[in-house]
DOMAR-329814 format. One record per residue (C-alpha): y, z negated, x; residue in three letters. Coordinates in pm, 1 decimal. Each point is the difference from the previous one (the first is absolute). Layout:
BEGIN
{yy=Y zz=Z xx=X residu=ALA};
...
% end
This chain:
BEGIN
{yy=-9956.8 zz=3720.2 xx=-21369.5 residu=MET};
{yy=-342.4 zz=119.8 xx=138.0 residu=ALA};
{yy=-32.1 zz=298.7 xx=193.1 residu=THR};
{yy=-173.6 zz=284.2 xx=-188.4 residu=LYS};
{yy=-276.2 zz=192.9 xx=195.8 residu=VAL};
{yy=-180.0 zz=268.1 xx=-186.3 residu=VAL};
{yy=-335.7 zz=136.3 xx=150.3 residu=ILE};
{yy=-129.2 zz=329.7 xx=-145.8 residu=ILE};
{yy=-391.2 zz=22.8 xx=45.4 residu=GLY};
{yy=-262.5 zz=-241.7 xx=9.0 residu=GLY};
{yy=-195.6 zz=103.5 xx=287.7 residu=GLY};
{yy=-45.1 zz=-139.8 xx=352.0 residu=PHE};
{yy=351.4 zz=27.0 xx=81.2 residu=GLY};
{yy=164.8 zz=-113.1 xx=-329.9 residu=GLY};
{yy=-237.2 zz=-328.3 xx=-6.0 residu=ILE};
{yy=64.2 zz=-61.8 xx=344.4 residu=SER};
{yy=357.1 zz=13.6 xx=-70.8 residu=VAL};
{yy=-12.3 zz=-246.8 xx=-301.1 residu=ALA};
{yy=-231.5 zz=-240.3 xx=185.3 residu=LYS};
{yy=284.4 zz=-69.2 xx=209.5 residu=GLN};
{yy=267.7 zz=-69.7 xx=-239.1 residu=LEU};
{yy=-107.1 zz=-323.8 xx=-142.5 residu=SER};
{yy=323.8 zz=-173.6 xx=18.8 residu=SER};
{yy=170.7 zz=-86.0 xx=-327.0 residu=SER};
{yy=333.0 zz=149.1 xx=162.8 residu=GLU};
{yy=-166.1 zz=333.8 xx=-96.2 residu=PHE};
{yy=-57.6 zz=166.8 xx=-319.8 residu=GLU};
{yy=-279.4 zz=242.5 xx=60.1 residu=VAL};
{yy=-106.3 zz=290.4 xx=-252.8 residu=THR};
{yy=-294.3 zz=197.1 xx=97.6 residu=LEU};
{yy=-83.1 zz=309.6 xx=-179.3 residu=ILE};
{yy=-291.3 zz=229.9 xx=-8.7 residu=ASP};
{yy=-153.1 zz=268.0 xx=-201.2 residu=LYS};
{yy=-302.3 zz=-166.1 xx=-44.8 residu=THR};
{yy=-76.4 zz=-388.7 xx=-64.9 residu=ASN};
{yy=-203.3 zz=-39.0 xx=304.0 residu=HIS};
{yy=-25.3 zz=-6.3 xx=388.3 residu=HIS};
{yy=-253.4 zz=238.5 xx=101.1 residu=LEU};
{yy=-203.1 zz=-0.1 xx=338.8 residu=PHE};
{yy=18.4 zz=394.7 xx=40.7 residu=GLN};
{yy=-223.0 zz=8.6 xx=327.0 residu=PRO};
{yy=-308.3 zz=-111.2 xx=-242.0 residu=LEU};
{yy=100.8 zz=251.7 xx=-262.1 residu=LEU};
{yy=-291.2 zz=249.5 xx=106.5 residu=TYR};
{yy=-254.3 zz=-287.9 xx=-81.3 residu=GLN};
{yy=105.8 zz=2.6 xx=-353.1 residu=VAL};
{yy=-18.6 zz=349.8 xx=-1.2 residu=ALA};
{yy=-349.5 zz=35.3 xx=143.3 residu=THR};
{yy=-151.7 zz=-311.3 xx=-224.7 residu=ALA};
{yy=-11.4 zz=-236.3 xx=268.8 residu=ALA};
{yy=273.4 zz=-245.4 xx=-128.1 residu=LEU};
{yy=172.6 zz=-89.1 xx=-347.8 residu=SER};
{yy=377.9 zz=37.7 xx=-34.9 residu=PRO};
{yy=34.9 zz=-365.5 xx=-66.8 residu=GLY};
{yy=-136.3 zz=-52.0 xx=380.5 residu=ASP};
{yy=290.4 zz=196.3 xx=165.4 residu=ILE};
{yy=289.4 zz=-88.7 xx=-263.3 residu=ALA};
{yy=175.9 zz=-310.0 xx=-93.6 residu=ILE};
{yy=294.6 zz=-37.3 xx=-256.8 residu=PRO};
{yy=324.7 zz=-36.7 xx=155.1 residu=ILE};
{yy=89.1 zz=-294.5 xx=-211.3 residu=ARG};
{yy=-302.1 zz=-182.7 xx=110.7 residu=ALA};
{yy=113.6 zz=28.1 xx=353.5 residu=ILE};
{yy=329.9 zz=-169.5 xx=-73.4 residu=PHE};
{yy=-93.0 zz=-212.6 xx=-282.5 residu=SER};
{yy=137.7 zz=-301.5 xx=162.4 residu=LYS};
{yy=335.3 zz=150.5 xx=102.7 residu=ARG};
{yy=264.7 zz=-112.8 xx=-233.5 residu=LYS};
{yy=275.2 zz=248.6 xx=170.3 residu=ASN};
{yy=-219.5 zz=334.1 xx=-5.8 residu=LEU};
{yy=23.9 zz=199.1 xx=-318.0 residu=ASN};
{yy=-243.1 zz=324.8 xx=-35.8 residu=VAL};
{yy=61.9 zz=279.5 xx=-180.4 residu=ILE};
{yy=-251.6 zz=261.3 xx=-122.3 residu=LEU};
{yy=231.7 zz=324.8 xx=9.5 residu=GLY};
{yy=90.6 zz=330.1 xx=194.5 residu=GLU};
{yy=311.7 zz=27.3 xx=173.5 residu=VAL};
{yy=168.9 zz=324.0 xx=-51.7 residu=THR};
{yy=338.5 zz=-36.6 xx=175.9 residu=ASP};
{yy=152.0 zz=-195.8 xx=280.0 residu=ILE};
{yy=381.8 zz=-57.5 xx=-31.2 residu=GLN};
{yy=91.9 zz=-97.0 xx=349.7 residu=LYS};
{yy=376.6 zz=-57.6 xx=-73.5 residu=ASP};
{yy=-37.2 zz=-186.9 xx=-331.9 residu=ALA};
{yy=-292.3 zz=-180.8 xx=173.0 residu=GLN};
{yy=-259.0 zz=26.7 xx=-266.7 residu=GLN};
{yy=-288.1 zz=210.9 xx=-95.3 residu=VAL};
{yy=-91.5 zz=133.4 xx=-326.9 residu=GLN};
{yy=-337.7 zz=-8.7 xx=-187.0 residu=LEU};
{yy=-151.0 zz=267.4 xx=-216.5 residu=LYS};
{yy=51.9 zz=-169.7 xx=-315.0 residu=ASP};
{yy=408.2 zz=-31.2 xx=128.8 residu=GLY};
{yy=-0.2 zz=-344.4 xx=117.2 residu=GLU};
{yy=219.2 zz=-59.8 xx=305.1 residu=LEU};
{yy=-108.8 zz=-262.1 xx=227.5 residu=ILE};
{yy=299.0 zz=-131.6 xx=263.7 residu=PRO};
{yy=-99.7 zz=-54.7 xx=371.0 residu=PHE};
{yy=181.8 zz=-177.4 xx=293.9 residu=ASP};
{yy=-312.7 zz=137.2 xx=200.6 residu=TYR};
{yy=-224.5 zz=254.5 xx=-81.3 residu=LEU};
{yy=-350.0 zz=64.3 xx=161.5 residu=ILE};
{yy=-160.8 zz=342.4 xx=-50.5 residu=LEU};
{yy=-389.6 zz=-7.7 xx=37.9 residu=ALA};
{yy=-95.5 zz=254.4 xx=-248.8 residu=PRO};
{yy=-303.4 zz=141.4 xx=192.1 residu=GLY};
{yy=-86.1 zz=349.7 xx=-2.7 residu=SER};
{yy=-186.3 zz=269.9 xx=-177.4 residu=GLN};
{yy=-234.2 zz=282.1 xx=79.5 residu=TYR};
{yy=167.7 zz=308.8 xx=152.0 residu=ASN};
{yy=-168.6 zz=325.9 xx=-118.0 residu=TYR};
{yy=227.3 zz=211.1 xx=197.9 residu=PHE};
{yy=184.8 zz=188.9 xx=-275.9 residu=GLY};
{yy=-344.0 zz=69.1 xx=-190.8 residu=ASN};
{yy=32.9 zz=-275.4 xx=-287.9 residu=ASP};
{yy=-209.5 zz=164.0 xx=-225.5 residu=ASP};
{yy=-311.2 zz=-80.9 xx=239.3 residu=TRP};
{yy=79.1 zz=-377.9 xx=-135.0 residu=LYS};
{yy=-205.5 zz=38.5 xx=-292.6 residu=SER};
{yy=-299.8 zz=144.4 xx=186.5 residu=HIS};
{yy=22.0 zz=-232.3 xx=291.7 residu=ALA};
{yy=107.6 zz=-353.7 xx=-60.3 residu=PRO};
{yy=116.2 zz=-199.4 xx=282.6 residu=GLY};
{yy=-53.7 zz=-376.2 xx=54.8 residu=LEU};
{yy=322.2 zz=-206.6 xx=-57.4 residu=LYS};
{yy=-49.2 zz=-210.9 xx=-306.7 residu=SER};
{yy=-300.4 zz=-139.5 xx=-189.6 residu=LEU};
{yy=47.2 zz=239.9 xx=-264.1 residu=GLY};
{yy=-98.7 zz=260.3 xx=289.8 residu=ASP};
{yy=-271.9 zz=-168.4 xx=130.8 residu=ALA};
{yy=-159.7 zz=-26.5 xx=-354.4 residu=LEU};
{yy=33.4 zz=348.3 xx=-71.1 residu=GLN};
{yy=-163.7 zz=100.7 xx=303.8 residu=ILE};
{yy=-288.3 zz=-245.5 xx=-69.2 residu=ARG};
{yy=-61.5 zz=144.3 xx=-346.5 residu=GLU};
{yy=20.5 zz=353.7 xx=147.3 residu=ARG};
{yy=-272.9 zz=-82.1 xx=253.6 residu=ILE};
{yy=-206.4 zz=-174.2 xx=-262.8 residu=LEU};
{yy=32.3 zz=236.0 xx=-273.3 residu=LEU};
{yy=-97.9 zz=278.7 xx=242.1 residu=SER};
{yy=-315.8 zz=-155.0 xx=86.8 residu=LEU};
{yy=-92.0 zz=-79.4 xx=-353.8 residu=GLU};
{yy=92.6 zz=396.7 xx=-79.7 residu=LYS};
{yy=-218.9 zz=89.5 xx=308.6 residu=ALA};
{yy=-305.5 zz=-207.3 xx=-135.9 residu=GLU};
{yy=7.0 zz=203.7 xx=-322.3 residu=ARG};
{yy=-36.8 zz=360.1 xx=186.5 residu=LEU};
{yy=-345.5 zz=95.2 xx=78.8 residu=LYS};
{yy=117.6 zz=304.3 xx=209.9 residu=ASP};
{yy=100.5 zz=-124.4 xx=390.5 residu=ALA};
{yy=264.4 zz=284.4 xx=17.6 residu=SER};
{yy=159.4 zz=-137.0 xx=-315.5 residu=LYS};
{yy=2.1 zz=-353.5 xx=107.6 residu=ARG};
{yy=156.4 zz=93.8 xx=356.5 residu=ALA};
{yy=362.7 zz=-2.4 xx=-102.4 residu=PRO};
{yy=-27.7 zz=-356.0 xx=-180.1 residu=TYR};
{yy=-178.1 zz=-169.7 xx=340.4 residu=LEU};
{yy=266.8 zz=161.8 xx=217.4 residu=THR};
{yy=320.6 zz=-215.6 xx=124.7 residu=TYR};
{yy=282.1 zz=146.7 xx=177.0 residu=VAL};
{yy=237.4 zz=-268.7 xx=157.4 residu=ILE};
{yy=314.5 zz=156.5 xx=112.8 residu=ILE};
{yy=182.6 zz=-160.7 xx=304.0 residu=GLY};
{yy=-178.2 zz=-170.8 xx=297.8 residu=GLY};
{yy=225.3 zz=-320.7 xx=49.2 residu=GLY};
{yy=-128.1 zz=-333.2 xx=-72.1 residu=PRO};
{yy=-29.8 zz=38.2 xx=-371.1 residu=THR};
{yy=-175.5 zz=340.5 xx=17.6 residu=GLY};
{yy=-257.5 zz=-120.5 xx=269.6 residu=VAL};
{yy=-67.1 zz=-336.2 xx=-195.2 residu=GLU};
{yy=-22.0 zz=199.6 xx=-342.5 residu=THR};
{yy=-225.5 zz=230.9 xx=183.3 residu=ALA};
{yy=-219.1 zz=-255.4 xx=128.4 residu=GLY};
{yy=-22.5 zz=-208.8 xx=-301.0 residu=SER};
{yy=-104.3 zz=297.7 xx=-208.4 residu=ILE};
{yy=-257.3 zz=87.0 xx=224.6 residu=ALA};
{yy=-162.9 zz=-305.9 xx=-19.2 residu=GLU};
{yy=0.3 zz=5.7 xx=-371.3 residu=ILE};
{yy=-143.8 zz=362.0 xx=-25.9 residu=ALA};
{yy=-228.4 zz=-21.6 xx=281.0 residu=LYS};
{yy=-122.5 zz=-366.1 xx=-70.0 residu=ARG};
{yy=130.7 zz=-192.7 xx=-230.1 residu=ASN};
{yy=-15.6 zz=141.3 xx=-342.0 residu=MET};
{yy=-294.4 zz=251.2 xx=33.7 residu=MET};
{yy=-265.9 zz=-240.8 xx=-91.8 residu=ARG};
{yy=179.4 zz=-28.0 xx=-366.1 residu=ASP};
{yy=-33.9 zz=393.7 xx=-62.5 residu=PHE};
{yy=-328.9 zz=166.4 xx=-47.7 residu=LYS};
{yy=95.9 zz=363.7 xx=36.2 residu=ASN};
{yy=249.5 zz=-22.8 xx=320.9 residu=ILE};
{yy=-160.3 zz=45.5 xx=310.6 residu=LYS};
{yy=114.7 zz=-160.0 xx=305.1 residu=LYS};
{yy=81.2 zz=306.6 xx=201.0 residu=GLY};
{yy=207.5 zz=178.8 xx=-272.6 residu=GLU};
{yy=332.9 zz=-174.8 xx=20.7 residu=THR};
{yy=278.9 zz=130.9 xx=214.2 residu=ARG};
{yy=267.5 zz=-179.1 xx=148.3 residu=ILE};
{yy=291.0 zz=169.9 xx=188.4 residu=VAL};
{yy=279.9 zz=-113.6 xx=170.8 residu=LEU};
{yy=307.6 zz=244.1 xx=53.0 residu=VAL};
{yy=265.9 zz=-55.7 xx=268.3 residu=GLU};
{yy=232.2 zz=263.9 xx=110.3 residu=ALA};
{yy=80.4 zz=-158.6 xx=359.7 residu=ALA};
{yy=-275.7 zz=10.2 xx=258.3 residu=GLN};
{yy=-100.4 zz=-353.2 xx=0.7 residu=ASN};
{yy=-55.7 zz=-269.5 xx=-321.4 residu=VAL};
{yy=208.3 zz=-352.3 xx=53.1 residu=LEU};
{yy=277.1 zz=164.5 xx=194.7 residu=ASN};
{yy=174.4 zz=-261.4 xx=184.6 residu=GLY};
{yy=-309.7 zz=-193.5 xx=100.2 residu=TYR};
{yy=-145.8 zz=82.0 xx=370.2 residu=PRO};
{yy=-202.6 zz=323.7 xx=20.4 residu=ASP};
{yy=-309.2 zz=-173.0 xx=90.6 residu=GLU};
{yy=22.6 zz=-213.6 xx=-286.7 residu=LEU};
{yy=108.8 zz=284.5 xx=-251.0 residu=SER};
{yy=-343.7 zz=176.2 xx=142.1 residu=ASP};
{yy=-209.8 zz=-311.4 xx=-70.4 residu=VAL};
{yy=131.7 zz=25.5 xx=-365.1 residu=ALA};
{yy=-73.9 zz=330.8 xx=-44.2 residu=LYS};
{yy=-353.0 zz=-18.2 xx=149.8 residu=ASN};
{yy=-56.6 zz=-313.5 xx=-227.7 residu=ASP};
{yy=105.3 zz=200.5 xx=-323.3 residu=LEU};
{yy=-232.4 zz=296.2 xx=115.9 residu=GLU};
{yy=-271.0 zz=-238.1 xx=34.4 residu=GLU};
{yy=13.0 zz=-141.6 xx=-338.1 residu=MET};
{yy=13.6 zz=369.4 xx=-130.4 residu=GLY};
{yy=360.3 zz=97.8 xx=-21.6 residu=VAL};
{yy=108.5 zz=325.3 xx=78.3 residu=GLN};
{yy=316.9 zz=1.9 xx=233.7 residu=VAL};
{yy=234.4 zz=298.2 xx=-37.2 residu=LEU};
{yy=260.1 zz=-5.4 xx=271.1 residu=LEU};
{yy=279.5 zz=241.5 xx=33.5 residu=ASN};
{yy=-29.9 zz=100.4 xx=-372.9 residu=THR};
{yy=296.0 zz=-22.8 xx=-205.6 residu=PRO};
{yy=-46.2 zz=18.7 xx=-388.8 residu=VAL};
{yy=124.2 zz=328.9 xx=-156.9 residu=LYS};
{yy=-40.1 zz=-80.6 xx=-372.2 residu=ASP};
{yy=-143.9 zz=-271.6 xx=-254.7 residu=ILE};
{yy=-122.3 zz=90.7 xx=-332.5 residu=THR};
{yy=-217.0 zz=-148.6 xx=-249.3 residu=ASP};
{yy=-300.5 zz=182.3 xx=129.8 residu=GLU};
{yy=46.4 zz=-100.5 xx=344.1 residu=GLY};
{yy=161.7 zz=0.4 xx=353.7 residu=VAL};
{yy=115.1 zz=329.7 xx=170.0 residu=GLN};
{yy=1.4 zz=-4.2 xx=373.4 residu=LEU};
{yy=47.6 zz=257.3 xx=238.1 residu=GLU};
{yy=-324.6 zz=157.0 xx=46.4 residu=ASP};
{yy=-175.5 zz=-136.3 xx=-318.6 residu=GLN};
{yy=16.5 zz=-153.4 xx=-332.2 residu=PHE};
{yy=-162.3 zz=-336.0 xx=-94.6 residu=ILE};
{yy=-96.9 zz=-11.3 xx=-343.7 residu=GLU};
{yy=53.8 zz=-374.4 xx=-160.1 residu=THR};
{yy=191.7 zz=-220.4 xx=-244.0 residu=PRO};
{yy=-10.0 zz=-283.7 xx=257.7 residu=ASN};
{yy=274.9 zz=28.9 xx=220.6 residu=VAL};
{yy=210.7 zz=-305.9 xx=139.0 residu=ILE};
{yy=345.2 zz=45.9 xx=189.9 residu=TRP};
{yy=86.8 zz=-219.2 xx=297.4 residu=ALA};
{yy=190.0 zz=265.4 xx=198.4 residu=ALA};
{yy=345.4 zz=-118.8 xx=10.0 residu=GLY};
{yy=270.4 zz=-219.0 xx=-134.1 residu=THR};
{yy=370.0 zz=27.5 xx=-111.9 residu=ALA};
{yy=242.3 zz=-274.1 xx=-53.3 residu=ALA};
{yy=114.0 zz=-132.2 xx=-340.7 residu=SER};
{yy=267.2 zz=246.9 xx=-154.2 residu=PRO};
{yy=233.9 zz=-289.9 xx=-99.0 residu=LEU};
{yy=83.5 zz=-9.1 xx=395.1 residu=LEU};
{yy=229.5 zz=292.5 xx=-53.0 residu=GLN};
{yy=225.3 zz=-213.5 xx=-234.7 residu=CYS};
{yy=114.2 zz=-173.4 xx=340.1 residu=LEU};
{yy=135.1 zz=326.3 xx=120.8 residu=GLU};
{yy=-117.3 zz=-82.4 xx=354.7 residu=GLU};
{yy=-158.1 zz=186.7 xx=279.9 residu=GLU};
{yy=-392.0 zz=102.6 xx=-91.6 residu=LEU};
{yy=-265.0 zz=81.1 xx=223.4 residu=ASP};
{yy=-242.8 zz=314.7 xx=-124.9 residu=LYS};
{yy=-200.3 zz=-240.4 xx=-190.3 residu=ALA};
{yy=297.9 zz=-157.4 xx=-203.0 residu=GLY};
{yy=30.8 zz=-317.6 xx=207.0 residu=ARG};
{yy=305.0 zz=-137.5 xx=61.1 residu=VAL};
{yy=154.2 zz=-31.1 xx=367.3 residu=LYS};
{yy=70.5 zz=-343.6 xx=-4.0 residu=VAL};
{yy=200.3 zz=-183.8 xx=267.0 residu=GLN};
{yy=-131.6 zz=-264.4 xx=257.6 residu=ALA};
{yy=29.2 zz=-269.9 xx=-248.4 residu=ASP};
{yy=-182.8 zz=214.9 xx=-257.8 residu=LEU};
{yy=336.9 zz=20.6 xx=-205.4 residu=SER};
{yy=136.9 zz=337.7 xx=-108.8 residu=ILE};
{yy=313.1 zz=165.5 xx=170.7 residu=SER};
{yy=269.3 zz=-98.4 xx=-247.7 residu=ASP};
{yy=-116.3 zz=-336.0 xx=-135.3 residu=ASN};
{yy=-126.3 zz=-248.8 xx=204.3 residu=PRO};
{yy=-136.4 zz=-210.0 xx=-279.3 residu=ASN};
{yy=-261.8 zz=297.2 xx=-132.8 residu=ILE};
{yy=-301.9 zz=25.5 xx=198.8 residu=PHE};
{yy=-290.7 zz=240.9 xx=-40.0 residu=VAL};
{yy=-360.4 zz=-146.6 xx=137.0 residu=ILE};
{yy=-323.4 zz=115.4 xx=23.9 residu=GLY};
{yy=-149.3 zz=387.3 xx=-84.5 residu=ASP};
{yy=369.0 zz=55.3 xx=-102.8 residu=ALA};
{yy=162.9 zz=-70.8 xx=318.9 residu=ALA};
{yy=1.8 zz=219.6 xx=319.0 residu=TYR};
{yy=24.7 zz=-213.0 xx=297.4 residu=PHE};
{yy=-119.1 zz=73.3 xx=355.2 residu=GLU};
{yy=-164.0 zz=-224.9 xx=245.7 residu=ASP};
{yy=97.8 zz=-66.1 xx=355.9 residu=LYS};
{yy=-177.8 zz=319.7 xx=79.5 residu=ASP};
{yy=214.0 zz=203.9 xx=-237.4 residu=ASN};
{yy=-309.0 zz=45.1 xx=-252.6 residu=ASN};
{yy=46.3 zz=-52.1 xx=-354.7 residu=PRO};
{yy=-148.0 zz=-304.6 xx=-145.2 residu=LEU};
{yy=-322.9 zz=83.2 xx=-214.0 residu=PRO};
{yy=1.7 zz=-91.4 xx=-385.6 residu=GLY};
{yy=-254.8 zz=-265.0 xx=36.5 residu=VAL};
{yy=-32.8 zz=-350.2 xx=-114.2 residu=ALA};
{yy=64.8 zz=-186.5 xx=307.4 residu=PRO};
{yy=366.6 zz=176.7 xx=62.9 residu=VAL};
{yy=89.6 zz=-61.9 xx=-375.1 residu=ALA};
{yy=-97.4 zz=-379.8 xx=41.5 residu=LEU};
{yy=197.2 zz=-17.4 xx=316.3 residu=GLN};
{yy=311.1 zz=161.5 xx=-114.5 residu=GLN};
{yy=-16.5 zz=-187.6 xx=-329.3 residu=GLY};
{yy=-23.0 zz=-339.2 xx=201.8 residu=LYS};
{yy=261.8 zz=103.7 xx=238.1 residu=TYR};
{yy=263.3 zz=120.1 xx=-294.3 residu=VAL};
{yy=-69.1 zz=-352.0 xx=-182.4 residu=GLY};
{yy=65.8 zz=-183.7 xx=301.1 residu=GLU};
{yy=302.9 zz=193.6 xx=79.0 residu=LEU};
{yy=167.2 zz=-83.7 xx=-363.6 residu=ILE};
{yy=-95.1 zz=-371.1 xx=55.3 residu=ASN};
{yy=163.8 zz=11.8 xx=326.3 residu=ASP};
{yy=309.7 zz=177.9 xx=-116.9 residu=GLU};
{yy=37.4 zz=-237.0 xx=-259.7 residu=GLN};
{yy=30.3 zz=-256.8 xx=266.7 residu=LYS};
{yy=263.6 zz=189.3 xx=215.8 residu=GLY};
{yy=-254.2 zz=152.8 xx=252.0 residu=LYS};
{yy=56.9 zz=353.2 xx=150.7 residu=ALA};
{yy=-243.9 zz=228.8 xx=-68.3 residu=ARG};
{yy=-298.8 zz=118.6 xx=260.2 residu=SER};
{yy=-149.9 zz=321.1 xx=7.1 residu=ASN};
{yy=-345.3 zz=79.4 xx=-156.7 residu=PHE};
{yy=-264.1 zz=5.4 xx=262.3 residu=LYS};
{yy=-356.9 zz=103.7 xx=-111.3 residu=TYR};
{yy=-321.2 zz=-165.6 xx=167.2 residu=LEU};
{yy=-279.0 zz=252.2 xx=4.8 residu=ASP};
{yy=-327.1 zz=-195.6 xx=-42.4 residu=LYS};
{yy=-215.1 zz=333.6 xx=-28.8 residu=GLY};
{yy=-128.1 zz=217.4 xx=-242.9 residu=MET};
{yy=-375.1 zz=-3.1 xx=-152.1 residu=MET};
{yy=-203.5 zz=232.0 xx=-254.8 residu=ALA};
{yy=-340.8 zz=-35.4 xx=-163.5 residu=THR};
{yy=-207.9 zz=305.8 xx=-19.2 residu=ILE};
{yy=-328.8 zz=-141.6 xx=-168.1 residu=GLY};
{yy=-230.8 zz=-303.2 xx=-16.2 residu=ARG};
{yy=8.5 zz=-160.1 xx=355.2 residu=ALA};
{yy=201.2 zz=288.3 xx=123.4 residu=LYS};
{yy=391.4 zz=-22.7 xx=105.6 residu=ALA};
{yy=217.7 zz=32.0 xx=281.8 residu=ILE};
{yy=298.4 zz=-188.8 xx=127.7 residu=ALA};
{yy=277.3 zz=25.9 xx=257.5 residu=ASN};
{yy=139.3 zz=-370.4 xx=85.1 residu=ILE};
{yy=275.6 zz=45.7 xx=246.5 residu=ARG};
{yy=-185.0 zz=268.4 xx=198.1 residu=GLY};
{yy=-353.9 zz=-173.3 xx=-48.1 residu=ILE};
{yy=-224.2 zz=259.8 xx=-157.2 residu=LYS};
{yy=-277.7 zz=-120.8 xx=-226.4 residu=VAL};
{yy=-263.0 zz=152.4 xx=-229.9 residu=SER};
{yy=-284.6 zz=-63.3 xx=-197.0 residu=GLY};
{yy=-125.5 zz=-316.8 xx=-150.4 residu=PHE};
{yy=252.9 zz=-234.3 xx=166.4 residu=ILE};
{yy=271.0 zz=214.8 xx=-93.3 residu=ALA};
{yy=-116.0 zz=26.6 xx=-361.2 residu=TRP};
{yy=1.0 zz=-408.3 xx=0.1 residu=LEU};
{yy=343.6 zz=11.0 xx=118.3 residu=MET};
{yy=112.6 zz=225.0 xx=-250.2 residu=TRP};
{yy=-181.4 zz=-172.8 xx=-261.0 residu=GLY};
{yy=121.0 zz=-374.0 xx=66.8 residu=PHE};
{yy=399.5 zz=151.9 xx=84.2 residu=ILE};
{yy=10.9 zz=182.5 xx=-336.1 residu=HIS};
{yy=-119.3 zz=-324.4 xx=-198.7 residu=ILE};
{yy=224.7 zz=-217.3 xx=203.8 residu=PHE};
{yy=299.6 zz=243.2 xx=-136.3 residu=PHE};
{yy=-95.4 zz=-34.6 xx=-369.6 residu=LEU};
{yy=178.4 zz=-262.6 xx=-217.5 residu=ILE};
{yy=-162.3 zz=-270.6 xx=-179.9 residu=GLY};
{yy=-342.0 zz=-182.6 xx=64.5 residu=PHE};
{yy=-173.8 zz=132.4 xx=-270.9 residu=ARG};
{yy=61.7 zz=370.3 xx=142.0 residu=ASN};
{yy=-98.0 zz=-122.4 xx=323.9 residu=ARG};
{yy=-326.3 zz=-154.6 xx=-95.5 residu=PHE};
{yy=-118.1 zz=266.7 xx=-265.7 residu=ARG};
{yy=98.9 zz=294.0 xx=261.9 residu=VAL};
{yy=-228.4 zz=-197.2 xx=274.2 residu=PHE};
{yy=-298.1 zz=-53.1 xx=-275.2 residu=ALA};
{yy=26.9 zz=389.9 xx=-64.5 residu=GLU};
{yy=-41.2 zz=100.7 xx=347.3 residu=TRP};
{yy=-272.8 zz=-208.4 xx=80.5 residu=ILE};
{yy=-171.3 zz=78.5 xx=-320.7 residu=TRP};
{yy=51.7 zz=369.4 xx=74.9 residu=HIS};
{yy=-117.8 zz=-29.5 xx=358.5 residu=TYR};
{yy=-338.4 zz=-172.1 xx=-71.6 residu=LEU};
{yy=-91.0 zz=198.1 xx=-329.6 residu=THR};
{yy=176.5 zz=350.4 xx=57.3 residu=PHE};
{yy=108.7 zz=-62.5 xx=-363.1 residu=LYS};
{yy=360.7 zz=93.4 xx=-145.5 residu=ARG};
{yy=142.7 zz=-269.3 xx=-213.8 residu=GLY};
{yy=184.6 zz=166.8 xx=-272.6 residu=VAL};
{yy=-158.8 zz=356.6 xx=-161.0 residu=ARG};
{yy=190.5 zz=-13.5 xx=-351.2 residu=LEU};
{yy=114.9 zz=289.3 xx=-149.8 residu=ILE};
{yy=264.1 zz=-143.5 xx=-218.2 residu=THR};
{yy=160.5 zz=293.5 xx=-160.1 residu=GLU};
{yy=-199.6 zz=325.3 xx=-52.4 residu=ARG};
{yy=207.5 zz=320.7 xx=12.4 residu=LYS};
{yy=-75.4 zz=298.9 xx=-211.2 residu=LYS};
{yy=-238.5 zz=215.9 xx=150.1 residu=GLU};
{yy=47.7 zz=377.3 xx=63.6 residu=ASP};
% end
């Protein structure tokens, strides 16, 4: 009888595990709440109308269309029954397992202020990206109809909360839209009227990067017209705008990129969690009381050789997924388990057109070269030739013409 392997999550980690388990001795079930694998690092480009949703997403079934031993389920897991070795779906269906891999990803953490979510959406799904895109485009349309510059101001103000890679990349991309790309299409909006504010509670943007690269990113953003507010915690977010310690910024355009929390599903494991809700896994990425249940990616708390927790980024999930898949294969052949070791290949973030930073094993790079590196590496991680080709073509078009590809408002919301 085939060994039953259940994978929860069709992100980088879950897909990576599934790719390793191609043998007919495994009966693999991959469960995800959506029907597609999403390249989250490029979500902000969908939100800012640079790319289409189809450029950064591919149906999970299409990835594994030739795999006879793999079944894809569109559904949501609501309970994990460790002793019975089964998971329960929202509709009540029970799925048995011999091995279980949890890679459910993460969600944005509003630090107890869940009411802020409706005013400041995050960027975790295609729905989030499209919602933000609609807000940006609708604000420009509303501003275009107002003759009074003071009344236009709130609609031409954009606040991004959080100075990590997503916040920095989003702020830079919106600055390119607001300051250059779309202004030629609007008659009443002047270039200098737009205001982009990046709010960060810490003392630097891109914490985790060397200070000199963090400073480069901050300076690049400011040169692009972004106002960077450091050491500035958010006090409140309403329909009218954002309340900071010393000022209120009136705007309907607020994007949340401040912090993440692990999936609530992990609480079913009754394991020790860190402050972000991640499971503190063993050296082989399994949980403490069941060696056949693994937690990987954003959901796992795992320290590197310097006792620093691994970040929730795609390379970590990919390596952990490959490791767990190979471990299960080896274990079926009677081989002993080895500990997971992460190979740090570096970090990079883009700020804007021909502007980026990279720290590759201590080698610090910025500017155009770093931007090229960022672009090619991100294209390499995209699944499917069609996706790679289209994204590359969009970037070349954008670089040469300064034009955004997709600026459609598909669902008009009722105006106040």
